[in-house]
N, C-alpha and C positions, 0 to 999 in steps of 0.2 A: 394532445397528439401533435397539433400543428405548430406549437410555439417554436420547436427547433427549426422549422422551415425558414424562419426569419434569419437564421444564422447568428442571432444575438445570444452570446454565451451568458451575459448577465441576466437577461430575462429568463432564460432556461434555468439558470441556477436559482433565481428568486422563486420560480414556480416549484422547483424541487423542494426548496426550503419551506415553502408554504404547504407542502404535503402532497404534491402531485405524485401519483404512482407511476413507477417506471415500467411496470409489467402489464399495464392495461393495453388492450389491443383495439384497433379501429375495425370498421366494417369488413376490411379485407384481411384481418388477422395480423396486422403489423403493429409493433410497439412504436413509441415515439423515436427511440434510437434507430430502429430499422427504417422508419420513414425519413429521418434526417440523413441517414447514410445513402438512401435511395436518391435524394436530391443533392448530395454532395456536401452537406453541412457537417464535415467530419469533426470540427471543433466542438460542435454541440453534442455529437455522439460521444466524444471524449468526456465532456462534462457529465453527461448522463451516466456513463459507465463508471465514472470515478466518484459518483455521489454516494455518501454514506451519512444517513441522518444523525444529527447530533444526539438525539434522544436514545439511539441504539448504543451509543458510547456511554451516555450518562447512566444507563442501566448499571454499569460496573462501578459507579461512584456511590452506590448504596449497598449496604450489607445485604447479602442474599442467603436464604436458608439459615444454616447454623453459623455463618460467618459473623464474627464480632466486628470486623472492620471491612470496609469496602475494598475490592481488589484494586481500584484505581482512585487515588486521592483526587478530590474535586479540582484542585489547582492544576492538575496535569491534563485534565480533560480537554481544555481549549487548545493547548499546544499540540497534543496528540491528534486531535481532530483535524488541525491544520495540515499535518503531515499525511494523515490518512486520505484526505480529499485532494491532495496535490495531484496535478496531472503530469508533472515532470518527475519521472521515476528514476532519473539518473542518480546513482549512489552518492555522488558528491553533493548534489542538491539536497538530498535527504540529510546527510551529515551536517550541512550548513544550516538547515532548519533546526536541527538539534542544538548545534553550537550557539545559535543566536538567542536561545532561550535558556537562561541560567537555571530555571526550575527543572528543565529536562536534561540538561547536560551534567547529570550526576549518576553514579552507578546505581544507587537504590531506585531512583526515579525510572531509569531505563529498564531495570529489572521488572518493575511493576508494569511498565508499558508493554514490554515484549510478551509478558505472560498473558496480558489482556488480548493482545493481537493474536496470540496462539488460540485463545478461547474463541475469538471471533472467527478465525480461520476454521476451527472445528465446527462451529455452528453453521457456517456457510456450506460446509460439505455434508452436514447431516440433516439439514432442514429439507422439507418436502421439495421446494423449488431450489435445487442445488445451484450455488453460484461459484463455479470453479475459478472464474477470473478474479472475483473479489477475494476468494480464499487464497489464491496464489499471491495476490498483492499484499495481503496481510502477512503472509508467511515471509515474503521477500523483505518487507520493512522490519519484521521481527529479526530476521537474520542480520540486517544492517545494524540494528540496535545492539544485538549481542556482540557484534564486532566492535562497535563503539565502546562497549563496556571493557573489552579486552585492552583497547588502546588507553582508556582512562586509567585502568589498573596498572598497566605494565610499561607505558611509555611516558617519558618526561614531557614530550611535546604533545601528548594526549590527542585530541581530535584533529589538531593541525597535522600531526604525524599521519593520521588515518587519511586525511585529504591528500597529503603529499604522496602517500603510497598508491592511492587510487589514480592519481594523475601522472605518476612517473611512467615514462615510456621506456621500452627496452632499447638498447643501444643501436641495433641494426636498422630499426624502422620506426621507433617511437611508439610502438603499440603498447597500450596500458595493460600489461599482463596480469597484474594484481587485481585490477578491476574485473577483468574477464573471469579470473579464477573465482572471485567472490560471487559473481552472478551464477556461474555454473554450479558452485557449491550450494547456493541457496535452492536451485532447482533440484539438485540431487537429494537434498534433505527434505523436500516436500513430503509430508508423511502419508499422503493418500495416493498410493501407487496406481490405483484403479482409475484415477482421474484422466479423462480424455485429453484435457489441456496439457497435463504433465507428459503424457505419452507423445503428443505432437511436438512438444518442446524438445524432448529427448531425441526423437527421430531427426529433428532439424539440426540439433547441436552436435550430437555424438560423432557424426562423420567429419566434422570440421575441426581441423587442428588449431590450437591457440596460436 
C-alpha cells in the first residue's frame, strides 16, 4: 500500500511485476492507487492503473479448449505487452510503437493482436470485479490497430501515412481533425453501452464541436 507514497515509479512497477495486488485495501479501505492519489503521487497512480500482468497476456499464447493454435503467437506477446502497459495513450505514440517493431507492423500480426485485445476487453467487463477503465483502454488500442491495418493494406506510405493523417492540422487553426474523429469513433464503437465510463465520456464529448 505504501510503496506509491515514495513517488518512485520504478519501485511501484517492480512491486507490481513481483505480484503486488492492486485491489488490496488498507485499514481505512483504500487501495494503493487511492492512497497515492491522496498524497499527490499521480505518476504512481498512472503506473498502477496501467499495469497489466504479462501472465494474463501469456494465457492467449497457449491453445485453449478446442483451439489447435494459440490466439496470440508467442513472438507477439512481448511487443503487445509493451503497448498495453504504456502510459502514453496518444494515438501517434501507439502507432510509433507498432512501427518500430517489424513483428507487429504486419496485417496478420495486428489482426491477431486486436482480436486478443477485444477478448481482454470482454473479460474486463464480464468479470466479477469489472474494470471499465482497462476495458476501454484495450478497446481503444484495438481500434488503432484496426486503423493501422487499413493503412497497411490501402496506402503506399502505410503507417507513415497514418501518422501524417493524425498530425495534420486543419487550415484555419491547426486542429488535428482526423485524430479527434478517430478517438470519438473508438468511444462510439465501445460495445458495452451500459458502462458508466462510456456514458461519462459521451456526456462530456457529445456537446463539444470538433
